[in-house]
Structures are given as structure tokens and as C-alpha cells.
C-alpha positions as CSV (number, residue, x, y, z in Angstrom):
1,M,67.1,35.5,-9.3
2,A,66.6,34.2,-12.8
3,L,64.8,36.4,-15.3
4,R,61.6,34.6,-16.3
5,I,61.0,34.9,-20.1
6,V,58.2,33.5,-22.2
7,E,58.8,33.3,-26.0
8,L,56.0,32.8,-28.5
9,S,57.5,30.9,-31.4
10,G,57.0,29.1,-34.6
11,G,59.4,27.9,-37.4
12,V,63.1,28.2,-37.7
13,G,63.6,31.8,-36.7
14,G,61.7,31.4,-33.4
15,A,63.6,28.2,-32.6
16,R,67.0,29.8,-33.3
17,F,66.1,32.8,-31.1
18,A,65.0,30.4,-28.3
19,R,68.4,28.8,-28.6
20,G,70.0,32.2,-27.9
21,L,67.7,32.8,-24.9
22,D,68.6,29.4,-23.6
23,A,72.3,30.1,-23.8
24,V,72.0,33.2,-21.6
25,S,72.7,32.6,-17.9
26,D,70.1,33.5,-15.3
27,V,67.2,33.1,-17.7
28,E,64.3,30.8,-17.0
29,L,62.8,30.2,-20.3
30,T,59.4,28.9,-21.4
31,V,58.6,28.6,-25.1
32,V,55.0,28.5,-26.3
33,V,55.0,26.9,-29.7
34,N,52.6,27.1,-32.7
35,V,50.5,24.0,-33.4
36,G,48.6,25.3,-36.4
37,D,50.9,23.4,-38.8
38,D,50.2,20.0,-37.1
39,L,49.0,17.2,-39.4
40,P,48.6,13.5,-39.7
41,T,51.2,12.0,-42.1
42,H,51.6,8.3,-42.9
43,G,49.3,7.6,-39.8
44,L,51.7,9.5,-37.5
45,Y,51.0,12.7,-35.5
46,V,53.4,15.3,-36.9
47,T,53.9,18.6,-35.2
48,P,56.6,20.5,-37.2
49,D,57.2,23.6,-35.1
50,L,57.5,21.7,-31.8
51,D,60.0,19.3,-33.4
52,T,62.0,22.1,-34.9
53,M,62.0,23.8,-31.4
54,V,63.2,20.5,-29.6
55,Y,65.9,19.7,-32.2
56,T,67.2,23.2,-32.2
57,L,67.4,23.5,-28.4
58,A,69.1,20.2,-28.3
59,G,71.6,21.2,-31.0
60,L,70.4,18.5,-33.4
61,E,68.5,20.5,-36.1
62,G,69.1,19.8,-39.8
63,P,71.3,22.1,-41.9
64,Q,68.2,24.0,-43.2
65,G,66.9,24.5,-39.6
66,W,64.4,21.7,-39.5
67,G,64.5,18.0,-39.2
68,R,67.4,16.1,-37.6
69,A,71.1,16.6,-38.4
70,A,72.8,13.7,-40.4
71,D,69.4,12.0,-40.9
72,S,68.8,9.4,-43.6
73,F,65.6,9.0,-45.7
74,V,65.5,5.3,-46.4
75,V,61.9,4.8,-45.2
76,N,60.7,8.0,-46.9
77,A,62.2,6.8,-50.2
78,E,60.7,3.3,-49.8
79,L,57.2,4.7,-49.5
80,A,57.3,5.6,-53.2
81,R,57.3,1.9,-54.0
82,F,53.7,1.8,-52.9
83,G,52.6,5.0,-54.6
84,V,52.6,7.0,-51.3
85,D,52.9,10.8,-51.6
86,N,56.3,11.3,-49.8
87,R,56.8,15.0,-50.6
88,F,56.6,15.8,-47.0
89,Q,59.9,14.2,-46.1
90,L,60.4,12.5,-42.7
91,G,63.9,11.3,-41.9
92,D,64.5,7.9,-40.3
93,L,65.7,9.4,-37.0
94,D,62.8,11.9,-37.1
95,L,60.4,9.1,-37.6
96,A,61.3,7.6,-34.2
97,L,60.1,10.8,-32.5
98,K,56.8,10.7,-34.5
99,I,56.2,7.0,-33.7
100,F,56.8,7.7,-30.0
101,R,54.4,10.7,-29.9
102,T,51.7,8.9,-31.8
103,A,51.9,5.8,-29.6
104,R,51.8,7.9,-26.4
105,M,48.9,10.0,-27.7
106,G,47.1,6.9,-28.8
107,A,47.4,5.6,-25.2
108,G,45.7,8.8,-23.9
109,Q,48.4,11.2,-23.1
110,R,48.0,14.9,-24.1
111,L,50.4,16.6,-26.6
112,S,51.8,18.7,-23.8
113,E,52.6,15.6,-21.7
114,V,54.3,13.9,-24.6
115,T,56.2,17.1,-25.5
116,D,57.6,17.2,-21.9
117,S,58.8,13.6,-22.2
118,V,60.4,14.5,-25.5
119,R,62.1,17.6,-24.0
120,T,63.4,15.5,-21.1
121,G,64.6,12.7,-23.5
122,F,66.8,15.3,-25.4
123,G,68.2,16.8,-22.2
124,I,66.5,20.2,-22.7
125,V,66.3,22.4,-19.6
126,A,63.9,25.1,-21.0
127,T,60.2,24.4,-20.7
128,V,58.6,23.7,-24.1
129,L,54.8,23.9,-24.4
130,P,52.4,23.6,-27.3
131,A,50.0,26.5,-27.4
132,S,47.1,24.1,-27.0
133,D,46.5,20.4,-26.6
134,D,43.3,21.0,-28.6
135,P,43.5,21.0,-32.4
136,V,44.0,24.4,-33.9
137,R,44.6,24.2,-37.7
138,T,45.8,27.0,-40.0
139,I,43.7,27.2,-43.1
140,V,44.8,29.3,-46.0
141,T,42.2,30.7,-48.4
142,T,43.9,31.8,-51.7
143,R,42.9,34.7,-53.9
144,E,41.6,32.0,-56.4
145,G,39.3,30.7,-53.6
146,A,41.0,27.5,-52.8
147,R,40.9,26.5,-49.1
148,L,44.1,24.8,-48.2
149,G,45.5,23.2,-45.1
150,F,48.8,24.7,-44.1
151,Q,51.1,21.9,-45.4
152,A,49.2,21.8,-48.7
153,Y,49.9,25.5,-49.0
154,F,53.4,25.6,-47.7
155,V,55.0,22.2,-48.8
156,E,53.0,20.9,-51.7
157,R,52.4,24.3,-53.4
158,Q,55.6,25.9,-52.1
159,H,53.7,28.9,-50.7
160,R,53.3,30.3,-54.3
161,D,49.7,31.2,-53.7
162,H,48.6,34.7,-52.7
163,V,46.7,34.7,-49.4
164,L,43.3,36.2,-49.2
165,R,42.4,35.0,-45.7
166,L,43.6,32.9,-42.8
167,D,41.4,30.8,-40.5
168,F,42.4,28.9,-37.5
169,D,40.0,26.0,-37.3
170,G,39.2,24.8,-33.8
171,A,40.6,27.9,-32.1
172,D,37.2,29.0,-30.8
173,L,37.0,25.8,-28.7
174,A,40.7,25.5,-27.9
175,R,42.1,26.0,-24.4
176,P,45.7,26.9,-23.6
177,A,47.9,23.8,-22.8
178,P,48.5,23.4,-19.1
179,G,51.1,25.9,-17.8
180,V,50.8,28.4,-20.7
181,I,48.8,31.1,-19.0
182,E,50.7,30.6,-15.7
183,A,54.0,31.0,-17.5
184,I,52.8,34.2,-19.2
185,D,51.3,35.7,-16.1
186,S,54.5,35.1,-14.1
187,A,57.0,36.1,-16.7
188,D,59.0,39.3,-16.4
189,V,58.9,39.8,-20.1
190,V,57.2,38.1,-23.1
191,I,59.1,38.1,-26.4
192,I,57.5,37.2,-29.8
193,G,60.3,35.6,-31.7
194,P,61.4,36.3,-35.3
195,S,58.6,34.1,-36.6
196,N,56.2,34.7,-39.4
197,P,53.6,36.8,-37.8
198,P,50.4,35.6,-39.6
199,L,51.4,32.0,-40.1
200,S,53.3,31.2,-36.9
201,I,52.2,33.6,-34.2
202,W,48.5,34.3,-35.1
203,P,47.6,30.6,-34.6
204,I,48.9,30.9,-31.0
205,L,47.0,34.2,-30.4
206,A,43.9,32.6,-31.9
207,V,43.4,30.8,-28.6
208,A,41.5,33.6,-26.9
209,E,42.9,33.0,-23.3
210,I,46.4,33.3,-24.7
211,E,45.7,36.5,-26.6
212,A,44.1,38.0,-23.5
213,A,47.1,37.0,-21.3
214,I,49.5,38.7,-23.8
215,R,47.3,41.9,-23.9
216,R,47.3,42.3,-20.2
217,H,51.1,41.6,-19.8
218,P,53.0,44.8,-19.0
219,R,56.1,44.1,-21.0
220,V,55.8,42.5,-24.5
221,M,58.5,42.7,-27.1
222,A,58.9,41.3,-30.5
223,V,61.7,40.5,-33.0
224,S,61.0,41.4,-36.6
225,P,61.5,38.4,-39.0
226,L,62.5,40.8,-41.7
227,I,66.0,41.8,-42.7
228,G,66.1,44.6,-45.3
229,G,62.4,44.5,-45.5
230,K,62.4,40.8,-46.6
231,T,62.3,37.5,-44.9
232,V,65.4,35.3,-44.8
233,R,63.2,32.3,-45.6
234,G,59.5,31.7,-46.0
235,P,56.8,34.0,-47.2
236,A,56.2,36.3,-44.2
237,D,56.7,39.6,-46.2
238,V,54.5,38.5,-49.0
239,V,51.8,37.1,-46.7
240,M,51.6,40.4,-44.7
241,A,51.3,42.4,-47.8
242,D,48.6,40.0,-49.2
243,L,46.6,40.5,-46.0
244,G,46.8,44.3,-46.2
245,L,49.2,44.9,-43.4
246,G,51.7,46.7,-45.6
247,T,55.4,46.2,-45.9
248,G,58.5,46.4,-43.8
249,T,58.6,47.3,-40.1
250,R,55.1,48.9,-40.2
251,A,53.6,45.5,-41.4
252,V,55.1,43.7,-38.4
253,I,53.7,46.4,-36.1
254,A,50.3,46.2,-37.7
255,A,50.4,42.3,-37.3
256,Y,50.9,42.8,-33.6
257,R,48.8,45.9,-33.1
258,G,47.8,46.4,-29.4
259,L,50.0,43.5,-28.3
260,I,53.6,44.8,-28.2
261,D,55.3,47.9,-26.8
262,L,58.7,47.3,-28.3
263,L,60.0,45.9,-31.7
264,V,63.5,45.0,-32.4
265,V,64.3,45.3,-36.1
266,D,67.5,44.6,-38.1
267,S,69.9,47.4,-38.4
268,G,69.7,47.2,-42.2
269,D,66.0,48.0,-42.2
270,A,64.7,51.3,-43.3
271,E,62.9,52.4,-40.2
272,P,65.2,54.2,-37.7
273,S,65.1,53.6,-34.0
274,G,62.3,55.7,-32.4
275,E,58.6,55.4,-32.2
276,V,56.5,54.0,-35.0
277,D,52.7,53.8,-34.8
278,G,52.9,53.9,-31.0
279,V,55.6,51.2,-30.7
280,T,59.2,51.8,-29.7
281,V,61.5,50.5,-32.5
282,V,65.1,49.5,-31.6
283,S,67.6,48.7,-34.4
284,M,70.3,46.0,-33.9
285,S,71.7,43.0,-35.8
286,T,69.0,40.3,-35.8
287,S,70.8,37.8,-38.0
288,I,71.1,34.7,-35.9
289,P,72.5,31.8,-38.0
290,G,74.4,30.3,-35.0
291,R,74.0,30.0,-31.3
292,E,76.5,32.8,-30.4
293,E,74.7,35.4,-32.6
294,A,71.4,34.3,-31.2
295,A,72.7,34.6,-27.6
296,E,74.1,38.1,-28.3
297,L,70.8,39.2,-29.7
298,A,69.0,37.8,-26.6
299,R,71.5,39.5,-24.2
300,R,71.0,42.8,-26.0
301,M,67.2,42.5,-25.8
302,I,67.3,41.6,-22.1
303,A,69.3,44.7,-21.5
304,L,66.5,46.8,-22.9
């Protein structure tokens, strides 16, 4: 009988880990993906983390982990002719997916329904679910008092600002997408991928029914996004420190306090295996640049 695994994921790290889980035989995988980064761009509905997940599971992700491999940017460059802000780059192949999603949602389909069509179109076996069909938008308040949408903070300002507070607009009204709670409740194990805890995972947990389902699950594990106390990419280490969570392994544990019973950290991190703040910490290599490394990490975690 297949082992039923639910992964909570956002960003490149979570998608790469999902690729590893998907490569393990006898695993029935459901990935619940952050939608806090979603934004309208050039009149299109853009959902970066869902698209990164789909492209990665299909083996079509770009060289930096996002976008499509071997994509061109003719349309994006041409937008500059009309004075359009094209810093948020969308490749020509990538645009096809955005156009499809926008048209389907304009015709009345829910985000989860369109995502399932996209998954099928790319030949993906694993189930891919948005955390919610309802809008949940990550808002960053900086130390200077600016209130920024996620992409303004992350793309336009290159996450240079120090973070004072995070809000998740719409989360109080949002419901889990169809199938999310059922997948969590029936899972043998829930794994929080090596994603940015505040920016990628907290927006998922901001949906109250999802957080409650995770809290009541008997086996929840997480993979630290840190290697040597720092993130491979992105500002997770800086954001956790800004928010008063501390640094290193203890910061990740604080970010998931009360939610996880086991945390896998990279063997190069300072904290040894054992118990830290009530959470079992296990050290192993968590560097997953390719499918085989991700699959090996997944196998070793499943063995726990």
C-alpha cells in the first residue's frame, strides 16, 4: 500500500523536495501550495508558487528553479515599447499557461480546478492543490512603515527591506481548497518542505482550517531551508531574525512551534541531532539541486 504524504510547499526549495518525493516508489503525494504570492500581471492571473511546482514536477523548470526551461522573452521585452513595467518577467512559453488560467477563471472555474487541468496537461501524477481558492495575499510591513505587496517587496525591491510584520489579507475569510483537509487528515505523514517559513508556509497556515488540521495530525515533519545557518536563496534567515524568531535551527523550530515533532537539518548546521525545544532534530544532507539528491533525502526522511 502506498504511503500517503502531504507536503506544504512554496518556492523553489519546496518544489525541488516535491520532485524528490514524487520520484520515490510507493508514495501517493499531495502537495498543498502557497498562494500568498499570487498577483495580477498584465491582466493575467499569475500564481508563482503553483507554476514553479508544476514546472518542477514536470521537469521543465528554468535554470534558476522558476519559469520554463529554454523560454524566450520576446513579449516581455516588447512591452517596454509601451512603457509597461516589465521587471516581473514572464517568458513566452510561461505566458501560455497564464493565458489559459486567466481565461478558465474568467469563465467561472476555481483556481483548484484550473490547477488540476494544468497538472494533467503536463502529465503530472501527484496531486497539486492551491491552499485556497480564495484570495490570501501576503503583505509585508517594513521597519520604515511601508506596506508592500509580496512581489513589490520581493521582486521590485529585491527583498532588501527589513520586515517588521507580515499580514495575510483575506485569510480570515478563506477556506481550504477542495481536497486539502481530506488529504491532510488521511495522510500517513505531513512534511513541510524546505521553504521560507514566514513567507511561504505561514500564508498556508493562515487559513485557519489548514492550521487546525496540521495541529491535530499525529506525524508532522519539516525540512529546514537553512544550510550552515543561511538560506541557499532568498531571505528566509534574515526575515526570521527580523521577526524575532532568532537564527539557525532554533529559528525554524520557533517558526513552526506547536506544529512539528521532527525537523531535518543539514549536516553542516551547528545544532547536533537530538531534541531542541521539544522537537526531535535529525541531521542529514539537505542539498537537493537535482532529482536524485531530492529523492535520496525523501527516502531517508520516509525511513524515519
